[in-house]
C-alpha positions as CSV (number, residue, x, y, z in Angstrom):
1,Q,104.4,95.4,102.0
2,V,101.1,96.7,100.6
3,Q,100.9,99.4,98.0
4,L,97.7,101.4,97.9
5,V,96.6,103.7,95.0
6,E,93.5,105.8,95.3
7,S,91.4,107.1,92.4
8,G,88.1,108.8,91.8
9,G,88.6,112.2,93.4
10,G,87.6,115.4,91.7
11,L,85.4,118.5,91.8
12,V,81.7,118.0,92.6
13,Q,78.8,120.4,93.5
14,P,77.1,120.3,96.9
15,G,74.6,117.5,97.0
16,G,76.5,115.5,94.3
17,S,78.2,112.1,94.5
18,L,81.6,110.6,94.0
19,R,83.0,107.1,94.3
20,L,86.5,106.7,95.5
21,S,88.4,103.5,94.8
22,C,91.6,102.1,96.3
23,A,93.6,99.4,94.6
24,A,95.9,97.3,96.7
25,S,98.9,95.2,95.6
26,G,101.6,93.3,97.4
27,N,100.6,91.1,100.3
28,E,97.4,89.2,100.5
29,F,94.6,91.7,100.8
30,S,91.8,89.9,102.6
31,P,93.2,89.9,106.1
32,Y,93.6,93.6,106.3
33,A,91.2,96.0,107.8
34,M,90.7,98.8,105.2
35,G,89.8,102.4,105.9
36,W,89.3,105.8,104.3
37,Y,90.7,108.8,106.1
38,R,90.6,112.4,105.1
39,Q,92.5,115.5,105.9
40,A,91.3,119.0,105.2
41,T,93.6,122.0,105.0
42,G,94.9,122.9,108.4
43,M,93.1,120.0,110.1
44,Q,94.2,116.6,111.4
45,R,93.6,113.5,109.5
46,E,90.4,111.8,110.6
47,L,88.7,108.5,110.1
48,V,85.9,108.5,107.6
49,A,85.0,104.8,107.4
50,R,86.6,101.5,108.1
51,I,85.7,97.9,107.0
52,S,87.1,94.9,108.7
53,S,88.4,91.7,107.1
54,S,85.0,90.2,107.9
55,G,83.0,93.1,106.4
56,S,81.9,94.9,109.5
57,T,81.9,98.7,109.1
58,V,82.4,101.8,111.1
59,Y,81.6,105.4,110.1
60,A,82.4,108.8,111.4
61,D,79.2,110.5,112.6
62,S,79.6,113.2,110.1
63,V,79.2,110.8,107.1
64,K,76.7,108.3,108.5
65,G,73.9,107.8,106.1
66,R,75.7,109.5,103.2
67,F,78.9,107.4,102.7
68,A,79.2,103.7,102.2
69,I,82.4,101.7,102.3
70,S,82.8,98.3,100.6
71,R,85.5,95.9,99.7
72,D,86.0,93.3,96.9
73,N,88.6,90.8,98.1
74,A,88.7,89.1,94.7
75,K,89.8,92.4,93.0
76,N,91.8,93.7,96.0
77,T,89.9,96.9,96.1
78,V,88.0,99.0,98.6
79,S,85.6,101.7,97.6
80,L,83.9,104.7,99.2
81,Q,80.6,105.8,97.8
82,M,80.0,109.4,98.8
83,N,76.5,110.8,98.4
84,S,74.9,114.1,99.4
85,L,78.3,115.7,99.5
86,K,78.8,118.9,101.6
87,L,81.3,121.7,101.4
88,E,82.9,120.4,104.6
89,D,83.6,117.1,102.9
90,T,86.4,118.8,100.9
91,A,89.7,117.1,101.8
92,V,92.4,114.8,100.6
93,Y,91.1,111.3,101.1
94,Y,93.6,108.5,102.0
95,C,93.2,104.8,101.8
96,N,94.6,102.8,104.7
97,A,95.4,99.1,105.3
98,K,96.0,97.8,108.7
99,L,96.9,94.4,110.1
100,Y,98.1,94.2,113.7
101,V,101.2,96.5,113.8
102,L,101.4,96.7,110.0
103,E,99.9,99.9,108.5
104,Y,100.1,101.3,105.0
105,W,98.8,104.5,103.4
106,G,98.1,105.6,99.9
107,K,99.1,109.0,98.6
108,G,95.6,110.4,98.6
109,T,93.1,111.8,96.2
110,L,91.6,115.2,96.4
111,V,87.9,115.7,96.8
112,T,86.6,119.3,96.3
113,V,83.0,120.1,97.0
114,S,82.2,123.5,95.6
115,S,79.5,125.4,93.8
């Protein structure tokens, strides 16, 4: 079992930055692939970024060049640095941990981009 707790969401103006963090507890963290997903109102949940246990990353096309995912296995955390935020980045952001058939989700943190 892995527990995930997100933090760092909030209100930011277009063009601004936010850094989301996800703290993991429970099972050993390092073997898990970690990801950030988001869900806007009325939309399906979508992948934002993912980082493997070895550190390789994948990004949604919509965030490439603006967002950066990183992990610290010593601290059991994964972060998402979000720069040049746009109105369409407004969503609830969820942390995800996946290892084979095991998958865990955090409760989410709201990011609102508004002027």
